[in-house]
C-alpha positions as CSV (number, residue, x, y, z in Angstrom):
1,X,0.0,0.0,0.0
2,X,1.3,3.4,-1.0
3,X,-0.3,6.4,0.6
4,X,0.3,9.9,-0.7
5,X,-0.7,13.1,1.0
6,X,-0.9,15.8,-1.6
7,X,-0.8,19.3,0.0
8,X,-2.5,22.1,-1.9
9,X,-2.7,25.8,-1.1
10,X,-5.4,27.5,-3.1
11,X,-6.0,31.2,-3.8
12,X,-8.8,32.4,-1.6
13,X,-11.0,33.4,-4.6
14,X,-10.8,29.9,-6.0
15,X,-11.7,27.7,-3.0
16,X,-15.1,26.7,-4.2
17,X,-14.0,26.1,-7.8
18,X,-11.1,24.1,-6.5
19,X,-13.4,21.9,-4.4
20,X,-15.7,21.3,-7.3
21,X,-12.9,20.3,-9.7
22,X,-11.2,18.2,-7.0
23,X,-14.4,16.4,-6.0
24,X,-15.0,15.5,-9.7
25,X,-11.5,14.1,-9.8
26,X,-12.0,12.2,-6.6
27,X,-15.3,10.6,-7.7
28,X,-13.6,9.3,-10.9
29,X,-10.4,8.2,-9.0
30,X,-12.2,6.0,-6.6
31,X,-13.5,4.0,-9.6
32,X,-10.0,3.0,-10.5
33,X,-9.3,-0.6,-9.3
34,X,-5.9,0.3,-7.9
35,X,-7.1,3.0,-5.6
36,X,-8.2,1.8,-2.1
37,X,-9.1,5.3,-0.9
38,X,-9.1,8.9,-2.0
39,X,-10.0,11.6,0.5
40,X,-10.2,15.3,0.0
41,X,-9.8,17.2,3.3
42,X,-9.8,20.9,4.0
43,X,-8.2,22.6,7.0
44,X,-10.7,24.0,9.6
45,X,-8.1,26.7,10.4
46,X,-7.3,27.8,6.9
47,X,-10.0,27.2,4.3
48,X,-7.4,27.6,1.5
49,X,-5.4,24.6,2.6
50,X,-6.3,21.1,1.4
51,X,-4.8,17.6,1.6
52,X,-5.7,14.8,-0.8
53,X,-5.1,11.5,0.9
54,X,-4.6,8.9,-1.8
55,X,-4.2,5.2,-1.0
56,X,-2.9,3.0,-3.8
57,X,-2.8,-0.7,-3.7
58,X,0.5,-0.7,-5.7
59,X,3.0,1.7,-7.1
60,X,1.8,0.8,-10.6
61,X,-1.7,1.9,-9.6
62,X,-0.3,5.4,-8.7
63,X,1.4,5.6,-12.1
64,X,-1.8,4.5,-13.9
65,X,-3.8,7.1,-12.0
66,X,-1.5,9.9,-13.3
67,X,-2.2,8.7,-16.8
68,X,-6.0,9.0,-16.6
69,X,-7.9,11.7,-18.4
70,X,-9.6,12.8,-15.3
71,X,-6.3,13.4,-13.5
72,X,-4.8,15.3,-16.4
73,X,-7.9,17.4,-16.6
74,X,-7.8,18.1,-12.9
75,X,-4.2,19.2,-13.1
76,X,-4.9,21.6,-16.0
77,X,-8.1,23.0,-14.3
78,X,-6.6,23.7,-10.9
79,X,-3.2,24.9,-11.9
80,X,-4.1,28.6,-11.9
81,X,-6.1,28.2,-8.7
82,X,-3.0,27.2,-6.6
83,X,-1.3,29.8,-4.5
84,X,1.9,27.7,-4.4
85,X,3.0,24.5,-6.1
86,X,1.4,21.4,-4.7
87,X,3.6,18.8,-3.1
88,X,3.2,15.2,-1.9
89,X,4.5,13.3,1.0
90,X,4.6,9.5,0.5
91,X,3.9,6.9,3.2
92,X,3.4,3.2,3.7
93,X,0.8,1.9,6.0
94,X,1.7,0.2,9.3
95,X,-1.9,-0.4,10.5
96,X,-4.2,-1.7,9.2
97,X,-2.5,-4.1,6.9
98,X,-3.2,-3.5,3.2
99,X,-5.2,-6.7,2.9
100,X,-7.7,-5.2,5.5
101,X,-8.6,-2.4,3.0
102,X,-10.5,-4.7,0.7
């Protein structure tokens, strides 16, 4: 299991548009067989700060995700909305074991 936390800082005038585009991407992403989980979370202290929590069953699944049309469209759509470049931190799960995720 590969878990990626993608940190995004959005310009304040784009928060709602970013959420709309990101939820569309998330809804399509969870349909991919290699994705175990795809959460979109927003800071309660700074409404312009988001983290996408993406859990992939394999490294290959993450590579395939980045090749999908919905991901490419999301990147193109939200690029101008970002206040700073997005960045990702990668993790592996310790608990629960990947087999427990279905």
